[in-house]
N, C-alpha and C positions, 0 to 999 in steps of 0.2 A: 512113582509115588508123588503125591501133591503135598507141598509144604506152604505154610503161611508166611514164614520169614526165613532168612538165612540162619538166624540163631537156631531155629528148629531143625533146619537141614544139617547144620554143622554138628549139633548134638547127635543126630542120627548117624553121622559119619565119624564120631569121636574115636572109636577104636581104630579105624583106618588111618585117621590123622596121627594118632599116637605112634603107629608103626612107621609112617613116613617121617615124623619128627625124630624118632629114634635113629633112623638111617642118617638123617642130616646131622644129628649130634655126633655120630661116629665119624663123619667126614670132618666136622669141625675139630674133633679131638685129634684127627690125623693131620691137621694143619692145612686143610683145604679152606679156601675162601668161597663162601656161598652167597649168592645174590638172589633177591634183594634182602635187606635187613629183616630179621624175624618179625618186627612190628608191621612190616609192609606186606607180609606174605599173603594175607587174605584180604587185601584191599579191594578185590573185585566186589566184595560184599557191601561196599559203600553205595552201590546201586541197589536199592531195595528189591527183593525178589519179585514182589507183586508188581513193581513198576517197570520191569524190564520190557523194552520194546524192540531193541536192536542188540544183537550180540556181534561184536567184532572179535573173531577168533584168531589168536596168535599161537605161536609154537611154545616158546619159552622166553624168560626175561633176557634183557640185554646182559651180556656176560663180561662186560668190562667195568672197572671201578667207577662208582658214582653215577651210573646211568639208570639202572632198574629202579622203578619207584612202586612196583606192585600192580600197575595197570598196564595191560598189553599195549605196546608201542609208545606209551607216554613217557615223558621225562619231566622232572621238576623244573621250575623256573630257574633260569640262569645256568642250566645244563646244556651243553652243546647238542644240537639236534643230530641224532644218528642218521646215516644215509637212508635207511628204509623209511623212517619217519619224514625225512625231507621229501621223499617221493610221495608219501601220503598227503602232505601239505600241498604239494604241487598239484596233485590230482584233485584235491579239495577245492583249490582255487579255480581250476578249470571247470569243475563240475557245478558248483553252486553259484557262480557269478560270472558276469562278463569280465574278462581279464583286462579290458581296456577302459581307461577313463574317457570322459566325454571328448577330450581333446585328442584322443587317438593314442596317447602314450600308454605303455603297458603298466598294469597294476603289479605291485610286488607280491611275491608269495610270502605268507606269514611264516617266518622261521623261528617261532617259539613253539616248544613241543609239549606243553602241559595240556593234556586232553581232559583234565578233570571236569571242565564245564559240560562235556558230553554226558558224564556219569550222572549229572543232576537232572538229566532229561530222559533217563531210562536206557542209556546206552551202557551195556556191560562190556568192559574192556578186559577180555579173559584169555589168559594163556593156558594151553593144555598141559603145561608143566609150570608150576608156580615158583620153582627155584632152579638154579643152574650153578654149576661150578665155574669159577672164574676162568675165562678163556676156553671153555669147553661147551660150545653150544650143543644142546640136545642131551646133556649128561644126566638129566633127571627126568626125562620124558617117561621112562618106564615106571619109575616109582610113583608118579602122579597119575598115570593113565586111568586106573579104576576110579579114583576120586573125581577126576575131571569129566569122565564119562557120566558120572552121576550128576554133576553140576549141569551139564547140557540137558540131560533128561528132566531134571527138576525145573529148569527154566521153561522147557516146552510144556510141562504139565501145570506149572504153578503161576506163571505170569498172567496178569489179568487179561491182557490181549495176547493173541497168537503172535509170538515174536518172529522177527526177521533176522536171519544169520548172514553175515558178510564173511565169506570164506576166501582167504588170500593164500594161494599156494596149495600144493598137494597135501601137506601135513594137515592143514585145517580141513580140507575136503574129506580126507580119510577119517579124521577124528569125528567129524559130524556124522558121517555115514556109519561109522562103527558104533557110536553112542546110540543112534536111533535104530540100529539093526537093519540098515538099508544097503542096497547095492553100492559099491564104491562109485563116487561121483567123478565123472570125466571132465574134459575141458569145456569151457564156455563156448557156445556158438556165437558167431558174430552178430546175429539178429536177436540174441537172447537178452531180455531185460532182467528176468529172474525166473526161478523155478519153484516148485513146491512139492512137499511130501506130506503124506498123512501119518500122524503119530497119535495114537490113543484118542482118535476122534477129532483131532485138531488139524487144521491146515497150517503147516509150518513152511514159510517161504525162505528162500535163500538165494544169494547171488554169488557167483564164483568167478575167480579170475586168477591170473598169475600173481605171485607174491610181489610186494613193492620193493624188494631188494634190488639194488643196482644190477644184479646178475640176471634178473628176470622182468624188471618193470616194463621194458620195451617189448615184452612178449605177450602182452595182453592186459597188463595192469593199467597203464596209461590209456585213457579213453574209456575205461570201463564204467565210469560214472556211478560208483557204489553208493554215494550219499544220496543223490536225488532218487536213485532207483530204490533205495531202502524206504524212503518216504512214500514213493508210489506203491510199493508192495504193502506197507503198513495200512495205507488208506483204503486200498482195494480189499484187503483181507480183514480189516477191522474198521468198518464205516464209523465215522465220528471220532476216531483216534486222532490225537494231536500229532502233527508232524514234528520231527526233530529239527531244531534250528542248529545247523552244523557250524555256523560261523564261530570263530574263535576270537574275533576282535571286532 
């Protein structure tokens, strides 16, 4: 279904969200800590629905105190950069710029993790679960799945341009395939820049790789060039579309 705004979409999902929020309130009442804060839970909607160009799909929020800010992989200013985000920033530096200065010395990787500038350019930083219990990764994936599947479908149908999806790890690939009713997506080929699927008359591009976690980053995330390839896919699939300026400083 096509929507003009996130407000319209969220109203359509109101009953589903009420059920989710009731579950979370029961966990609060039982003494569980839930992240992020309630006010940050729907921050993905800071990127206007019509403006979405790229979706970076995560699993669930950071599950330690003070990290989750409501945007997938991002943290607020002056918050220590988590390991997965540190690897994302390293790949970003490798991907979008020559990592050496003119004198041959290495450029430093930007170790600040606030990714909000991307959201102002149509990048949707979206977790497939929007909350998590403290210290329990994946604890809320099931309760959010129907809602987040609808978000993915709404983006594919409602964004002005055909969006590009960046899928890091098996969970993101499976969520994307499930939401669009496609065959589960396998591993990236070494010669593959990006792939595409047809969904309701639109060509939706995506790039897949290993997750940036330290446990898997060396198994296909490093060197995957997700940021430059996202711009390539956008421009090929949407002639005249403005590329994303991925620089954070």
